[in-house]
N, C-alpha and C positions, 0 to 999 in steps of 0.2 A: 169801818168797811174797807178802807184802803189797806189797813194792816192785814186784814184777813186775805185780801187779794195777794198781797206781797208774800205772805206765808205760803199761800197755795203755789205761787210761782217758784218760791225757793224749794218747796217740797218736790215740785215737778222737775226742777233742775237737779236736785239730789238724786231723784230716781233715774234721770237720764244718765247722770254721771256713773251711777252704780251699774246701769245696764251696759254703759260703754266699758267700764272696768271689767265686768264679767265677760264681755265680748272679747276683750284682749286675751283674757284667760282662755276663752274658748278657741281663739285663733292659735294661741300657743299650743293648746292641747291638740287641735286639729292638725297644726303643723307637725307636731310630734308624731301624730298618728300617720300623717302623710309620709314623714321621714321613715317611720317604721315600715310602712307599706313599700316605699321605694327600696329600702334596704332588703326587705323580704323578697321583693320581686327580683332585685339584683342577685340575691343569694340563690334564689330558685333558677334564675337564668344561667348563672355560672354553673350551678349544679346540673342543670339540664345539658349545657354544653359539654361539661366533663363526662357526664353519663353517655351522651351520644358519641363522644370521642372514644370512650372505652368500648362502647358497643361496636363501633367501626373496627377497632383493633381486634376485638374478639371475633367479629365476623370475618375479618381478613385471615386470622389464624384458622378459623373453621374452613374457609375456602382453600387455604393452602394445604391443610390436612386432607381435605377431600380430594384436592388435586394430586397429592402424594399417593393417597390410597388408590385413586383411579389409575394413576401411572403404574403403580405396582400391580394392580389387577390386569392392566393392559400388557405389562411385561410378562406376567405369569401366563396370561392367555396366549400371548405370542409364543412363549416357550412351549406351552402345551400343544399349540397348533403346529409348531415346527416339529416337535417330537412325534405328533400324530402323522404328519406328512412323511417323516422318515419311516415310521412303522408301516404306513400304508404303502410306501415305495418298496420297502423290504418284503411286505406281504405280496405285492404285485409281482415283484421279481421272483419270489418263491413260487407263486402261482404259475408264472410264465415258465419257470424251470420245470415245474411238475407237468405242465401242459406239454412242453417239449419232450420230456421223458416219456409221457404217456403216448405222444405221437410216435416216438421212436419205438416204443414197445408194441404199439399197434402195427407199425410198419414191419417189425420183426415177426409178429404173429400172423400178419395178413398173408394170404396165399400169394405165391410168386406169380408174376405175369409179365408179359411184354407189353409195354404201353404202345399206343398207336404210333407215337413218334419213333420209338425203338424199332418197331416192325418196319416202318417206312424207311428209316435209315439203314437197317440191316439189309433189307431187300435191295436197296440201291448199291451199297458197297459190296455185298456178297456176289451180286450179279457180274461184277467186273473182274473176278479173279479166277484162278484155276478151279475146275470142277473135279468131282470124284465121288466115291461111294461113302455114304454116311449111314450109320445105324444109331438111332436115338432110343435109349433104353431107360425107362423110368423104373424105380423100385416097385416091387409088387405090393398090392393092397395099400396104395397111397394115392388117393384121388387128387390131392394137390400136386404131387409129382407128375401124375399122368396128364393133368390139364396143362401143366407147364411144358411137358414134353411135346404135347400136341401142338402148342404154339410154335415151339422151336422147329419142329418137323415141318410145319406149314411154311414157315419163312424160308427154310433151306430148300424145300421142294420148289417153292415159287421162284427162288433165285436160280434154279437150274441144277442143283445137286441131285444125285441119284440116291433116293432113300431106300435102303435095303431093310427087309424084315429081319427081326431078331430070330436066328435059327434055333435058339435054345429057350430055356425058361428064364423069366425075369427073376432077379435075386430078391429075396426078402429084405436084404440089407446090403448096401454097397460097402459097408465098413468105414464110410466117411459121410460127410454132409455136403450139401451144395451141388453145384454143377461142375462136372469135370470132363476132361478129354483123355482118351486112352488110345495108344498106338502100340504096335508090337515092338518096334525098335526105336528107342529115343534117339539113337545116333543117326538113323535114316528114316525120319518120319515122312509120311506122305506129304507132298507139297501143299495140298489143300488143307492139311491139318493146321499148319502155322497160319495160313491165310484166314481160316475160319476163326481161330483163336484171336487173331488180331482184330478182326471185324467185330467180334463180340466185345472185346476190350474197349473199342471205340464208343460203344453205347453203354459202357459201365458194367458189363457182365464179364467176370473173370472165369475162364475155363481152365481150372488148374490141371496141369499135365501129369499123367501117370504112364508108366510103362507096364504093359501087360504081355510079357513074353509068351511064346508058344501059343499065340492065338490061332495059328493055322498049322495043322499037322497033316493036311491032305485028306482028313476024314470028314464025315458029315458033322453038322452042328459046330463047325469052327469058322473063324473069320479069315478072310483074305488079308494078307499083310498090307495091302493098299487101302484097306477099309479104316475109316476113322469112326471111333465109337464115342458118342456123347452120352454120358451117364447122368441121370437125374436122381440124385440121392435125396434124403430128407432135407427139409429147409434148415439151414443153420441159424442159430440165434445171434451169431456174430459174423462179421464179414471174414471171408477166407483170405489169406495172404495170396499175393500174386507173384511169388518168386519163381515157381516152376512153370515157366512158359515154354511151350513147344516152339522151336525156331527152325527155319529151313536151313540147317547146317549139318555137315557130315560129322561134326564133333561138337557136342553140346555138353560141356562139363557140369553145368548146373542141372542137367536133366538125365542123370545116370541112375535115377531111382528105379528100383525093380519091384516096388511095393504093388501088390495086387489090390485094387480097391474092392 
């Protein structure tokens, strides 16, 4: 009986030792598995760190390229904007020049007239000088010339000049353009001729001087030598020169013209 008990204990002991031996093996295997896991985790960790680093580098390159592209777009947009501004400025300048040219053309084509300021100034300065006879003669069949002549006549009359009627027929053409003054003798013009001419010049109107000899021959339909004639011809498209001015002098070298208008 004791022998059987001993054998049972020995068998139990052997079983425990075998289990312990297998446990060691299991621990070694488990340890190996743990080491493999740690190694794998370490590898994956390193790999993840490297990949993230590469990703950051690539992202940085992408950002830099995007910044370069945006800068280039901004530069091109700025250049285009500057060019458009220059073109717009040139277009505005050309438009303004065309507008000014159009205004000048409208002014040239518009009917002549004395502005209120011109009439006021003329009346003031004309009233202070020598008076005399004046005949204002617009060309025939020209409403614009007639209306302008009426304004000039009204100012002269209001200033105190004696307005004479035209004894003859009005000409179809004066052979010139603009407003002019005619006297019989340029060497001895009536005193009020130069005065009237100077007054009109002060308000920007040049009465170009002409000599019209033989205005008076003692017969009807002729003019007295003391009469000043203001002729209203067709409106010029350009301003007339102002060289031939009637001056109160007994010898006027620049006014020896004998051209009949």
